[in-house]
C-alpha positions in Angstrom: 0.0 0.0 0.0 2.9 2.4 0.8 4.3 1.9 -2.7 0.9 2.4 -4.3 0.4 5.6 -2.3 3.8 7.0 -3.3 3.1 6.2 -6.9 -0.2 8.0 -6.7 1.4 11.1 -5.1 4.1 11.1 -7.9 1.3 10.9 -10.5 -0.7 13.8 -9.0 2.4 16.0 -8.6 3.6 15.3 -12.1 0.2 16.0 -13.5 -0.1 19.3 -11.6 3.3 20.4 -12.9 2.1 19.4 -16.4 -1.0 21.6 -16.0 1.1 24.6 -15.0 3.3 24.1 -18.1 0.2 23.6 -20.3 -1.1 27.0 -19.1 2.1 28.7 -20.2 2.2 26.9 -23.6 -1.5 27.8 -24.3 -0.8 31.4 -23.2 2.1 31.5 -25.8 0.3 29.7 -28.6 -3.2 28.4 -28.3 -4.1 27.9 -31.9 -1.5 25.6 -33.4 -2.2 21.9 -33.9 0.6 20.9 -31.6 -0.6 23.0 -28.7 -4.2 21.9 -29.2 -3.3 18.2 -29.4 -1.0 18.5 -26.4 -3.7 20.2 -24.4 -6.1 17.3 -25.3 -3.5 14.8 -24.2 -2.9 16.4 -20.8 -6.7 16.7 -20.3 -7.1 13.0 -20.9 -4.2 12.2 -18.6 -5.9 14.3 -16.0 -9.1 12.3 -16.5 -7.1 9.0 -16.1 -5.2 10.1 -12.9 -8.5 11.5 -11.5 -10.2 8.1 -12.1 -7.3 6.3 -10.4 -7.5 8.7 -7.5 -11.3 8.4 -7.0 -11.3 4.6 -7.3 -8.3 4.2 -4.9 -9.9 6.5 -2.4 -13.2 4.7 -2.6 -11.4 1.3 -2.1 -9.4 2.6 0.8 -12.3 4.0 2.8 -14.5 1.0 2.0 -17.6 2.9 1.2 -19.6 4.2 -1.8 -19.2 1.6 -4.5 -20.6 4.2 -6.8 -17.5 6.3 -6.3 -15.3 3.3 -7.2 -17.4 2.7 -10.3 -17.2 6.4 -11.4 -13.5 6.3 -10.8 -13.1 3.2 -13.0 -15.1 4.7 -15.8 -13.0 7.9 -15.7 -9.9 5.7 -15.5 -10.9 3.7 -18.6 -12.0 6.8 -20.5 -8.8 8.8 -19.7 -6.5 5.8 -20.4 -8.1 4.9 -23.7 -8.1 8.6 -24.8 -4.5 9.2 -23.8 -3.3 6.2 -25.6 -5.0 7.2 -28.8 -4.1 10.9 -28.6 -0.6 10.0 -27.6 -0.1 8.5 -31.1 -1.7 11.7 -32.6 0.6 13.9 -30.6 3.8 12.3 -31.8 2.5 12.4 -35.4 1.8 16.2 -35.0 5.1 17.0 -33.4 7.1 15.2 -36.1 5.0 15.9 -39.2 4.4 19.6 -39.0 1.3 21.7 -39.5 0.8 21.3 -43.3 1.0 17.5 -43.6 -1.6 16.5 -46.2 -2.6 13.4 -44.2 -2.9 15.5 -41.0 -6.6 16.1 -41.1 -7.3 12.5 -42.0 -5.2 11.3 -39.1 -6.9 13.8 -36.8 -10.3 12.7 -37.9 -9.5 9.0 -37.6 -8.0 9.4 -34.1 -10.8 11.5 -32.8 -13.3 9.1 -34.3 -11.7 6.2 -32.5 -11.7 8.3 -29.3 -15.4 9.1 -29.6 -16.2 5.5 -30.3 -14.3 4.3 -27.3 -15.8 6.9 -25.1 -19.3 5.8 -26.1 -18.4 2.1 -25.5 -16.9 2.9 -22.1 -19.8 5.0 -21.0 -22.5 2.5 -22.2 -20.8 -0.6 -20.9 -21.0 -2.0 -17.4 -18.2 -0.9 -15.1 -15.3 -3.3 -14.9 -15.6 -6.0 -12.2 -13.4 -5.4 -9.3 -12.7 -6.6 -5.8 -11.3 -4.8 -2.8 -8.9 -6.8 -0.7 -8.7 -6.7 3.0 -5.8 -4.3 2.9 -7.9 -1.9 0.7 -6.2 -2.8 -2.5 -8.4 -2.4 -5.6 -8.1 -5.3 -8.1 -9.8 -5.2 -11.5 -9.3 -6.8 -14.9 -9.6 -5.4 -18.4 -11.2 -7.3 -21.2 -9.0 -9.0 -23.7 -10.1 -6.8 -26.6 -9.1 -3.6 -24.8 -5.8 -5.1 -23.8 -5.0 -6.1 -27.4 -6.2 -2.8 -28.9 -4.4 -0.4 -26.5 -1.3 -2.6 -26.5 -1.1 -2.2 -30.3 -1.7 1.5 -30.0 1.0 2.0 -27.4 3.5 -0.1 -29.4 2.7 1.8 -32.6 3.3 5.1 -30.7 6.7 3.8 -29.5 7.6 2.7 -33.0 6.5 6.0 -34.6 8.4 8.0 -32.0 11.6 6.1 -32.7 11.2 6.4 -36.5 10.6 10.1 -36.3 13.0 10.9 -33.5 15.1 13.2 -35.7 12.1 15.2 -36.7 11.3 16.0 -33.0 12.7 19.3 -31.9 13.4 18.1 -28.3 14.8 14.8 -27.0 12.4 15.3 -24.0 9.5 14.6 -26.4 11.0 11.2 -27.3 11.7 10.4 -23.7 8.3 11.5 -22.5 6.3 9.6 -25.1 8.4 6.5 -24.5 7.8 6.7 -20.7 4.1 7.2 -21.3 3.8 4.3 -23.7 5.8 2.0 -21.4 3.5 3.0 -18.5 0.4 2.3 -20.6 1.8 -1.1 -21.5 2.5 -1.9 -17.8 -1.2 -1.1 -17.1 -2.3 -3.5 -19.8 0.1 -6.4 -19.1 -0.1 -6.9 -15.3 -3.0 -6.3 -12.9 -0.5 -6.3 -10.1 1.4 -3.4 -11.6 -2.0 -1.7 -12.3 -2.9 -2.2 -8.6 0.4 -0.7 -7.4 -0.1 2.3 -9.7 3.3 2.0 -11.3 2.0 2.2 -14.8 0.0 5.4 -14.3 2.8 6.9 -12.4 5.3 6.2 -15.2 2.8 7.6 -17.7 2.3 10.8 -15.6 6.1 11.3 -15.5 6.2 10.8 -19.2 3.5 13.5 -19.5 5.6 15.8 -17.4 8.6 15.2 -19.8 6.4 16.0 -22.8 5.1 19.1 -21.1 8.7 20.2 -20.4 9.5 19.5 -24.1 6.6 21.7 -25.2 7.6 24.5 -22.8 11.2 24.2 -23.9 10.5 24.3 -27.7 7.8 27.0 -27.6 8.9 29.3 -24.8 12.3 28.6 -23.3 14.3 27.8 -26.4 13.0 30.7 -28.4 13.7 33.2 -25.6 17.1 31.9 -24.8 18.1 31.0 -28.4 16.8 34.2 -30.1 19.7 36.3 -29.0 22.2 33.5 -29.9 20.6 33.0 -33.3 20.6 36.7 -34.0 24.3 36.8 -33.0 25.0 33.8 -35.2 23.3 35.6 -38.1 25.3 38.7 -37.3 28.5 36.7 -37.2 27.6 35.1 -40.6 27.0 38.5 -42.0 30.4 39.7 -40.9 32.2 36.6 -42.2 30.6 36.8 -45.6 31.1 40.5 -46.0 34.7 40.4 -44.9 35.7 38.5 -48.0 35.4 39.6 -51.6 36.3 36.3 -53.2 33.0 35.1 -54.7 33.7 31.3 -54.3 34.7 31.8 -50.6 31.6 33.9 -49.9 29.3 31.4 -51.5 30.9 28.5 -49.6 30.6 30.4 -46.3 26.9 31.2 -46.9 26.0 27.6 -47.7 27.9 26.2 -44.7 26.6 28.7 -42.2 23.0 28.5 -43.3 23.1 24.7 -42.9 24.7 24.9 -39.5 22.4 27.6 -38.1 19.3 25.6 -39.1 20.9 22.3 -38.2 20.2 21.1 -41.7 21.9 18.3 -43.6 23.0 20.3 -46.7 22.7 23.7 -48.4 23.1 24.8 -52.0 23.4 28.2 -53.7 22.3 28.9 -57.2 23.5 32.2 -58.9 21.4 34.2 -61.3 22.9 34.4 -64.8 20.0 36.2 -66.4 18.1 33.5 -68.3 19.0 30.7 -65.9 20.2 29.8 -62.4 23.4 27.8 -61.9 24.5 25.8 -58.9 27.7 27.6 -57.7 28.3 26.3 -54.2 27.2 23.4 -52.1 27.6 22.2 -48.5 27.6 18.5 -47.6 26.0 17.4 -50.9 28.3 16.5 -53.8 30.7 18.7 -55.8 29.8 16.8 -59.0 26.4 18.7 -59.1 28.2 22.1 -59.4 27.2 23.7 -62.7 23.7 22.3 -62.6 21.4 24.8 -64.4 17.7 25.5 -63.9 15.5 27.9 -65.9 13.4 30.4 -64.2 10.4 28.6 -62.8 12.1 25.2 -63.0 12.6 23.3 -59.7 11.9 24.7 -56.3 14.8 27.0 -56.7 13.6 28.4 -60.1 10.1 28.8 -58.7 11.4 30.8 -55.7 13.4 33.0 -58.1 10.4 33.6 -60.4 8.0 34.4 -57.5 10.6 36.2 -55.4 9.2 34.5 -52.4 10.4 31.8 -50.0 9.2 28.3 -50.9 8.9 25.7 -48.2 8.0 22.0 -48.5 8.0 19.5 -45.6 8.5 16.5 -47.8 10.2 17.1 -51.1 9.2 13.9 -52.8 5.6 14.2 -51.6 5.0 17.9 -51.8 7.0 19.1 -54.8 5.6 18.0 -58.1 7.9 19.9 -60.4 11.3 19.2 -61.8 14.0 18.2 -59.3 16.6 20.9 -58.4 19.5 18.4 -58.7 19.7 14.8 -59.7 18.4 12.4 -57.0 16.6 15.2 -55.1 13.4 13.2 -55.1 15.1 10.3 -53.4 17.4 12.2 -51.0 15.6 15.4 -49.9 13.2 15.6 -47.0 12.2 19.1 -45.9 13.5 21.9 -48.1 13.4 25.7 -48.1 14.3 27.8 -51.1 15.0 31.5 -50.3 15.5 34.1 -53.1 18.5 36.3 -52.3 17.1 39.8 -53.3 18.9 43.1 -53.6 16.5 45.9 -54.6 14.1 43.3 -56.0 16.9 41.9 -58.2 17.5 38.2 -57.7 21.2 37.6 -57.0 20.6 33.9 -56.5 18.7 31.4 -54.4 19.7 29.6 -51.2 18.3 26.1 -50.9 18.5 24.5 -47.4 17.7 20.8 -47.2 17.1 18.2 -44.5 17.4 14.5 -45.1 14.4 12.2 -45.6 14.4 11.1 -42.0 15.8 14.3 -40.6 14.3 17.4 -39.0 11.6 19.7 -40.4 11.8 23.4 -40.7 9.4 25.7 -38.7 8.6 29.4 -38.8 11.6 30.2 -36.6 13.9 28.6 -39.1 12.3 30.6 -41.9 12.6 33.7 -39.9 16.4 33.1 -39.5 16.8 32.6 -43.2 14.9 35.8 -43.8 17.5 37.6 -41.7 20.4 35.9 -43.4 19.2 36.3 -47.0 19.6 40.1 -47.4 23.2 39.9 -46.0 24.0 37.1 -48.4 22.5 39.0 -51.3 24.6 42.1 -50.5 27.8 39.9 -50.1 27.2 38.2 -53.4 26.6 41.5 -55.2 29.7 43.0 -53.7 31.8 40.0 -54.6 30.5 39.9 -58.2 31.2 43.7 -58.5 34.7 43.3 -57.1 35.5 40.4 -59.4 34.2 42.4 -62.4 36.2 45.4 -61.3 39.3 43.3 -60.8 38.9 41.8 -64.2 38.5 45.3 -65.7 41.6 46.4 -63.8 43.6 43.5 -65.0 42.5 44.2 -68.6 43.3 47.9 -68.1 46.7 47.1 -66.6 47.5 44.8 -69.5 46.4 47.5 -72.0 48.3 50.2 -70.1 51.4 48.0 -70.2 50.8 47.6 -74.0 49.7 51.8 -74.3 53.4 52.1 -72.3 55.5 49.4 -74.3 54.4 50.9 -77.6 55.1 54.4 -76.4 58.5 53.3 -75.3 59.2 51.8 -78.6 57.9 54.8 -80.4 60.1 57.1 -78.3 63.1 55.0 -78.9 62.5 55.1 -82.6 62.0 58.8 -82.6 65.1 59.4 -80.6 67.2 57.1 -82.8 65.7 58.7 -85.9 66.2 62.2 -84.6 69.8 61.6 -83.7 70.5 60.1 -87.1 68.7 63.0 -88.9 70.5 65.8 -87.1 73.8 65.6 -89.0 72.2 65.1 -92.5 69.9 68.0 -91.8 72.8 70.2 -90.8 74.7 69.2 -94.0 71.6 69.8 -96.2 71.0 73.3 -94.7 74.7 74.1 -95.2 74.7 72.9 -98.8 71.5 74.8 -99.5 72.9 78.0 -98.0 76.0 77.6 -100.3 73.7 77.0 -103.3 71.6 80.0 -102.6 74.7 82.1 -102.3 76.0 80.9 -105.7 72.7 81.6 -107.5 71.7 84.8 -105.8 72.8 86.8 -108.8 70.7 84.8 -111.3 67.5 86.4 -112.3 65.4 83.3 -111.8 62.6 84.0 -109.4 61.2 80.5 -109.7 64.5 79.0 -108.7 64.9 81.4 -105.8 61.3 80.6 -104.6 62.0 76.8 -104.8 65.2 77.1 -102.8 63.3 79.2 -100.1 60.6 76.5 -99.9 63.3 73.8 -99.5 65.0 75.9 -96.8 61.7 76.4 -94.9 60.9 72.7 -95.0 64.4 71.8 -93.8 64.2 74.3 -91.0 60.8 72.9 -90.0 62.3 69.4 -89.9 65.2 70.7 -87.9 62.8 72.2 -85.3 61.0 68.9 -85.0 64.2 67.1 -84.4 65.3 69.8 -82.0 62.0 69.5 -80.1 62.4 65.7 -79.8 65.9 66.0 -78.6 65.1 68.8 -76.2 62.1 66.8 -74.8 64.3 63.8 -74.2 66.9 66.0 -72.4 64.2 67.6 -70.2 62.6 64.3 -69.3 66.0 62.9 -68.4 66.7 65.8 -66.1 69.6 67.2 -68.2 69.0 70.9 -67.4 71.6 73.5 -66.4 70.1 75.7 -63.6 71.4 79.1 -62.8 70.2 82.5 -61.5 68.4 84.4 -64.2 65.9 87.1 -64.9 62.8 86.4 -67.0 62.5 89.8 -68.7 65.5 89.4 -71.1 64.1 86.0 -72.1 60.7 87.5 -72.9 62.2 90.4 -74.9 64.6 88.1 -76.8 61.7 85.8 -77.9 59.6 88.8 -78.9 62.5 90.1 -81.1 62.9 86.7 -82.8 59.2 86.6 -83.9 58.8 90.4 -84.6 59.5 90.0 -88.3 57.1 87.0 -88.7 54.4 89.0 -86.9 54.9 92.0 -89.2 54.7 89.9 -92.3 51.3 88.6 -91.3 50.1 92.0 -90.0 49.8 90.7 -86.4 50.5 93.0 -83.5 53.0 91.5 -81.0 52.9 93.4 -77.7 55.2 92.7 -74.7 54.7 94.0 -71.2 56.9 93.1 -68.2 56.3 94.2 -64.7 59.2 96.3 -63.3 61.7 94.8 -60.9 60.7 91.2 -61.5 62.4 88.9 -59.0 65.1 86.5 -60.2 64.6 82.8 -60.7 66.6 79.6 -60.8 66.2 77.9 -64.1 67.6 76.7 -67.4 67.8 79.7 -69.7 68.0 77.7 -72.9 64.9 75.6 -72.2 62.8 78.4 -70.7 63.6 80.4 -73.9 62.6 77.4 -76.1 59.3 76.9 -74.1 58.3 80.5 -74.4 59.2 80.5 -78.1 57.0 77.5 -78.7 54.0 79.2 -77.1 54.5 82.5 -79.0 55.0 80.6 -82.3 51.7 78.7 -81.7 49.9 82.0 -80.9 51.1 83.5 -84.2 50.4 80.4 -86.2 46.7 80.2 -85.1 46.0 83.9 -85.2 44.5 85.3 -88.5 46.0 88.3 -90.2 45.1 91.6 -88.5 45.0 89.9 -85.0 47.0 90.5 -81.9 49.4 88.5 -79.7 50.4 89.8 -76.3 53.1 88.6 -73.9 53.0 89.7 -70.3 55.2 88.9 -67.3 54.1 89.7 -63.7 54.4 88.5 -60.1 51.4 86.7 -58.8 51.7 85.5 -55.2 55.0 83.6 -55.0 55.4 83.0 -58.8 56.5 84.9 -61.9 53.6 84.2 -64.3 54.1 84.6 -68.1 50.8 85.0 -69.9 50.6 84.7 -73.7 47.3 85.7 -75.2 46.1 85.7 -78.8 43.0 86.6 -80.8 43.1 83.4 -82.8 40.7 80.6 -83.6 40.7 79.1 -80.1 40.5 75.4 -79.1 37.5 73.2 -78.8 36.5 72.3 -75.2 36.9 68.6 -76.1 40.5 69.1 -77.0 41.6 71.2 -74.0 42.6 68.2 -71.9 44.9 66.8 -74.6 46.8 69.8 -75.9 49.9 69.0 -73.8 50.0 65.4 -75.1 52.9 64.5 -77.4 52.0 64.5 -81.1 48.5 65.8 -80.4 47.2 68.5 -82.8 43.8 70.1 -82.4 42.1 70.4 -85.8 40.4 73.5 -87.0 38.8 73.9 -90.5 40.0 77.5 -90.9 43.6 76.6 -90.0 44.2 73.5 -92.2 47.3 75.2 -93.7 48.9 75.5 -90.2 51.4 72.7 -89.9 53.1 71.3 -86.8 54.5 68.2 -85.1 52.4 68.3 -81.9 55.5 68.4 -79.8 55.6 72.1 -79.0 53.3 72.3 -76.0 54.4 68.9 -74.7 57.9 70.3 -74.5 56.5 73.5 -72.8 54.8 71.3 -70.1 57.9 69.2 -69.6 60.1 72.3 -69.1 57.7 74.1 -66.7 57.3 70.8 -64.7 61.1 70.5 -64.5 61.1 74.0 -62.9 58.4 72.9 -60.3 56.1 75.3 -62.0 52.6 75.0 -63.5 51.2 75.5 -67.0 47.6 75.8 -68.1 45.5 77.5 -70.7 42.1 79.0 -71.3 40.4 79.1 -74.7 37.2 80.2 -76.3 36.6 79.0 -79.9 36.5 82.0 -82.3 37.9 84.4 -79.7 41.3 83.2 -78.8 43.6 81.3 -76.3 45.6 82.3 -73.3 48.5 80.2 -72.0 49.8 80.7 -68.4 53.3 79.6 -67.3 53.9 80.0 -63.5 57.5 79.7 -62.3 58.2 79.7 -58.5 60.4 82.5 -57.1 63.5 81.4 -55.3 63.3 82.9 -51.7 67.1 83.0 -51.4 67.5 85.4 -54.4 67.2 89.2 -54.2 65.2 91.2 -56.7 67.1 92.7 -59.6 67.6 96.5 -59.2 
């Protein structure tokens, strides 16, 4: 009797604790199938233990046979209902809310429960006897023993088969204890009398209640911060790398680990199709598998731009398989489109095995947090790789735009050096020839010789510019203290005759007491001469060219202005490039090598100065050359 009393107390305490947990679970979620089935199960357990308590109390006090009969009816009703609903509960916990056979199973179980309730209430109470020590002994009919033994055994088998689909091990432990307790009640009247079976089932109910409390309240509360931290860590890890292959592998691995899934795949969007680019725990041989938009669960997710979820791939997905053998190897699956501004970067497919877990709304929520970060990481990686490819191509092209320039420069240098002596000889010979025929009255001959002389001099200037540019770029300058005013006046004298011939006014203005500079007199003279020559060349007859020198801040600035044809805005950025010549329809006769201004820039740069120009088409051009004043030199008195 003492053992029976202890077992009864354990049953009551376990059931009271289960009722407390049931209240919390229903407060959290009272509408889901799992919560409703769990509540029905605990209610039937309460009916069973209440029947046990009433019948035992009636037998112990030895009065009110009606109380014993009522207790036995409640005992039978609660026991039968708990056995049947226990099977339903494990089915619901392991199969999910959307199982197509769920309603059928519910209806069948509830139908059996209603039938058994009717039979129990309409039948005579079980025959019993009360022993002298107050023990209550009663037997069940053979049909009930066979029926509920089969149900309890089926519940145990189903729980073991679907153990990986249960979110808590406490659920498996609880249903196992409940089923073993029910079998104990059925197998042995002695165990039934001692209350060991009902006590074991009550403890199993407590374990199931804890599992429900853990999965629906405790785990979400405790795990939410950890899950969010995991997602944040994933986001950091995938955004810290710009290598696309590494990013994809990290996303697939982390997604599978966070959801405790068996494998994960990432398909990248290539416009008209999706291609498998990364996998975790599947098979590398599937890499490169292609799906059209709308094809497979992945293609359907990309087309709809919405997450697609199936609890059993073979049963629930009727379209084309996403990879070979998917129908045979996939269980639950979730396809999440990776969207960036509504553009599908790719699709993440997370998969559980056939006998593995199922995904719930918390899992889908986590994927919803991960997918935007994954989309951004993929977009950044793809942009980086595209930029890197362009940079490589640009570098390669630049090395070719540089090698060719080097070869061209070398050829020009070689040619220039080889032309220098023949040009000098040709000019000397021509000068002697002109001297010998100067007394001949042949104007055509004289004109021809003048043309030859002009062309040879032009060729000499080109060669000279090439050689001067080479010397400047190689740093072969001779710096000394100098004043800029004599240089300006000398250049003006050299071009005075040319300006008068074309009826162009050449005006020179120098500010008094210009400070001295350190520079190379020869190259500064050459640079200014090139600018003045250009101004005269592109100024029509009757125009004006002015040269001014003045101190502006800490520089001596030489300004050469003309009233010429000007330069088009599109050509302004290129005028200092070697061999570049701006074209103008009115100045097609003006000839040049395109080296003059490039030499000007090289000379001014070598003096740590700055050169720039301003131009308006049809109105003229102004070139500025700013040369720094040396602070150690005193102004010229």
